[in-house]
N, C-alpha and C positions, 0 to 999 in steps of 0.2 A: 194486027191487034186493033181492036175496035176503040172508039173514043171513050167508051165507058170504062175500059181497062186502064187507059191513061189517067183518067181522073182518079182511079183507085190507087195508082202508084205515086201520085204527087205527095200525099201526106207522108208516105214512107220515105221519099227522097228528102223532104224537108226535115224529117226527124233525124235522118242520117247526117244531113248537113249541119244541123244544130249540135249534134254530138261531136262531130269533128271540130267544129268551131270552139266548143267547150274544152276539148282536149288541147287544142292549140293555145287557148288562153291560159290553161293551167300550166302548160309547158313554158310559156313566156313568163308567167309569174314565178315559176320555180327558178328559171334562169336569172331573173331580176333579183330574186331573193339571194341566190348564190353569189351574184355580182355584188350585192350590197354587203354580204358577209365578208367577201374578199376585200372590198374597199374599207370596211370597218377594221379588218385584220391588218391591212396595210397602214391605216391611220394609227392603230395602236403600236405597230412596230416602229413607224416613223417617230412617234412621240417618245417611245422608249429609246430609240437611237439618239434622238435630240437630247434627251435627258442624260444619257451616257456620255455623249460628246461634251455637253456642258460640264458634267462632273469631271471628265478627263481634262478639259481645259482648265478648270479651277485647280485641279491637282498639279498640272504642269506649271501654272502660274505660281502656286505655292512652292513648288520645287525650285523654280527660277528665283523667287524671292529669297528662299533659304540659301541658294547658291550665291546670290549677290551678297547676302550678309556674310557668308563664309569667305567670299573673295575680299570683302572689305576688311574682315578680321585678319586675313592673311596679308593684305597690303599693309595694314597697320603694324602687324608683327614684323613684316619685312622692313618697313621704315624704322621701327624701333631697333631692329637688328643692325640696320645701316648706321643709325645714330650710335649704337654701342660700338660698332666696328670703328667708326670715325673717332669716337672717344678713346678707344684702345690705341688707334694709330697716333693720336695726339699724345697719349701717355707714353707710348714707345718713343716718339720723337722727343718728348720731354726728357726721358731717361737718357737718350743718346746725345742730347745737346747739353752742353755745360750750362747749368742754370745759375746765372749770376744772382747775387743777393740783391733783393729789391732795395733801391735807395730810399733814404729817408725823404719823405715828401712834406715833412712839417716845415713851416715857414720859419726861417732863421732871420730875425729882424736885422741883425748886424750884417749878415751876408747880403741881404736885400739892399741895404743902404750902400754897401760897397759896389754892388752891381749897378745901381742907379747912378752913382758917382762916375763909375768907369764908362758907362754908356754915354753920359753927358759929354765926357771928354772926347769921345769918338763921333760926336754929332756933326753932320754936314761936312765931313771930310771928303776929299776927292776919292772916288772909287777906282781901283785898278782892276780891270776885267780879267777874269780867269780864262775865258775862251775867246775865240775870234768871231763869235756870233754877232752879226751886224744887221739882222733882219728886223723888220717891223711889219705890222699888219697893213695890207693894202685894202682888203675887203673880206666880207664873209661870203665864202664861195657857195656854201650849201648848208641846209638845216635838215636834220633827220630826227623825227619824233619817235622815240623808241616805244614808250608805253606810258601809262599812268599808274603810279604805285605810291601808296602810303599817304602821308600828310601833305598839307599845302606847302609846307617848308621842309627842306631836308637837303641832303648831300649824297651824290653818288660819284664814284671815281675809280680809276685804276691806279696801279703803282706808277708814279710819275717817273721813276728811275729804273725800274726793273722790266723784265720781259714777261712777267706773269699775265695771264689772261683773266685773272680773277676780278670780279666786280664787287666793290665794297659800298654798302648802302647804309647811310645814317638817316633813319626816319624820324622826323621831328627836329626840335631845337634843344631838347634836353632828354637824355636817356643814358643807359649804360650798356646797351646791346647793339652790336654791329652785325648786319646780315652780310654774308659772303657767298656769292654765286660763283661756281667754278669757271664759267665762261659767259660771254655776252648772250649766247643762244639761250641758255637756261634762264637768264634774267629777262630776256625779251618774250619768250614763249609762255612762261608760267606766271600767272597772276598771284598765286599763293606763295608763301615763304617756305613751303615744305621742301623745295629744292635747294634751299640756302642753308649753309652752316651758320651757327650763331656764335659770336665771340662776346662773352660778358666781361666788360672791362672792370678793373678793380676800383675805379673811381668814375662817377658819372661825368659825361661830357655836356658842354653847354655851347649853343650857337651852331653855326654851320661852317666854321673856318678850319676844319681839320684836314689832314693830308696824309696820304700813304706814300712813303718814299723809301726806296731801297730796302724793302722788307720790314719797315717799321711804320707804326702809326703815330703821328704827331697830333695830339688832340688837346683841347683846352678844357681845363678843370677850373671851376670857380669855388673857392672856399676862402672867403676873405679876399686876398689878392689873387689875381689870375695866375695860373700855372700852366706851363707847357709840359705835357707828359709824353715821354718817348717810350712806346710800347712795342716790344718785339713780337711780331706776328707768328714767328716760328715756334717759340717755346712759351708764348702767352705770359710774358713777365714784363714788369716795368724795368726798363734799362736805366732811365735817367729822368730827372724832372728839374724844372727851373722856374723860379718866380720871375715873371716877365718884368724887367726893370723899367717900368714906366709908372709914374705917379698919377693917381686920380684918372683912371681910364674911363672913357665913355664909349658908347657904340660907334664903331668906325664908319658905318654907313647910315645915312639919315633915313633911308627907306627899309633898312633891315636892322631894327633895334635889338635883335637877339644876338648879334655877332659883335664881340669886342676885340677879338684878335683873328685875323685871317692869315693862316699859314699857307704860303704859296711856293711853288717850285717852277724853275725855268732852266735854261741851259747853264746858268751860272750857279745854281744850287738852291738853297732854301732862303725864304724871305718871310718877314712878318709885317703885316699891314695892320695899323692900329690908330688910335686917336686918344688924346688926353685933354683935360680941361685947360692946360697951359696954352694950347693953341686949338681951341675947340672948333674953330671954323674949318680947319684943313686936316687932311689925312697925313699920317706919318708912315715912314717906311724904315725897316731895319733888315740888315743882312744877318742870317743865323748860321752858326756853325752846326751842321747836322750831327756831329759826333758829340759835342759837349753842350750844345744848346746855348752857348755863349753868344752875346750880341757883338758882332764884328764892327758894324758901323750903323749909324742912324741918320735919317734925313727928315727935314721938314719939307713937305711937298707943297706946291701951289694948288693942289687939287682940293676943291671944297667937299665937305661932308654932305652938305645939303643936297637932297635929291639923288644921292649916290645909292645904288642898290647892290653893287658888287665890284670886285677888282681882281686883276691877275697881273702877273709879271711875264714879259716876253723879252728875252735877250737883255736883261738888266733894265728894262723900262717898265715902269708901273702904268697900267692902263686901267682907268676908272670908268665904270659903266654907270650911266645916269638914266633916270626915268622921271615920271611925274607921280604925284600923290594918287591921282587916278591913272592906273597903269596904261601906258600907251606903247610907243616904240622905243626900245632901249638903244643907246648909242654910246660909243667911246668918245667922251668929250674932253678928257684931260689925260695927257701923257707926260710922265716925268722920267727922264732917262738919267740914271745915276752917274753914267760915264760922261754925260754932257755932249754926246755926239748927235743927239736929236733934240732940237729945241721944241718946246710944247706947241708953239705956234706953227711949226712946220709939219706936225703930225697930221695924218689923214683923219678926217671925221668919219668913223666907221659906224654904220647902222646895222642893227640886228633885225632879222625878219619879224614881222608882227606875230605874236603868239597868243597866250591866254591871259597872262597877268604880268607879274614882275618876278625877276630872278631872286631866289633866296640863296643860291650858291652858283659859282662859276669856277671850274677847275681846269686850268690849262695843262695839257699833256705835251711836254717838250718833244718827245719822240714821235708822236702822231700828228703834231701841229693841229690840234683840235681842242675844243672846249667841251667839257661835260657840265651841263647846266641843269638846274632843277627849277622849273617854272610852274608855279601853282599846282604842284603835284605831278606834272609831266616831266619825264626825263628826256632831255634833248641833247643832241650832238651838233655842234657848230664846226664846220670845216673852214679853215681860213686860207686866204690867198696872201702869200708873203712877198715882200720886196725889200731890197737893200735900203738902209737908212739914207744913203747918199742920193737915192733916186727920188726921195720924197720932195 
């Protein structure tokens, strides 16, 4: 092939090459267009799936919210049913228990004068012990803070004479409702009162000097003169009542002005701690008959009211707890033994661990040898180390 023929073929080859290049570019553009369409389709499907997933999530949340509301309604209905069952059980117990007629709690002025005269005759007589208990407090072995419940002032306790595990709570210093928890566990774990039964008393109580003893609640009612009400916890009735035979009563503790009578229990039985204007500087002590509420004996103690915040009785000896106006560390600073076997100057000076404020109530449990205390809204248990009086 000659040179002139090669020159003729060059334009043809260039044209063919441009045609192939054009076809290749068209092919690439078609593929890119198809890819863009698929990307757009994937984007649309992804958006639709996201929308459907969001709608499904909202639907599930709505169903969960509805289920939660229904669960709350069922829980409320179950609690209501439990309350009704509890009420029915109490009504059955009431029908099965002989229901004594409620005593007259109106104040008989003549009877009150006779009680005052009789009690004065029995004042400061020598006490003959009923038991061989000769222990006294050596120290506070431990302190356990259970929880914080209710008002700044109040009272919590167990039955001082029975084997019941129930916890009785008096919230505040004046009310007519007592909370009852079945065991210590329920009282400790649950902050609300929905786990507690409620006992509405026929007469409101005042102060924090009440006591649960042998299935009965002994509480203080104020309507003119102070009355000690004996309330049967089994059939929810007033068994007896008595006007306390002391004239012109004043708050028994200088730092707890809401308490006029402190009902206490120990190994010897029931006691009443009080104060009157006749000897307004010192605290008085009386031995109570738990059956009739009669005063068996009365004593004027050397323990001053000033700066006293609480008291309890152990083995026939009154222990008065003192603090300061600005709460600091509480201590047993005065001991009065009604049997005379322990002189006040021979008793140990017992200090309580530092806590939050000052005690509004302190209840001694003779069976457990510990104290249930209410301190600035905190419920505390003090465990005590005991020793014989002769070792002091």
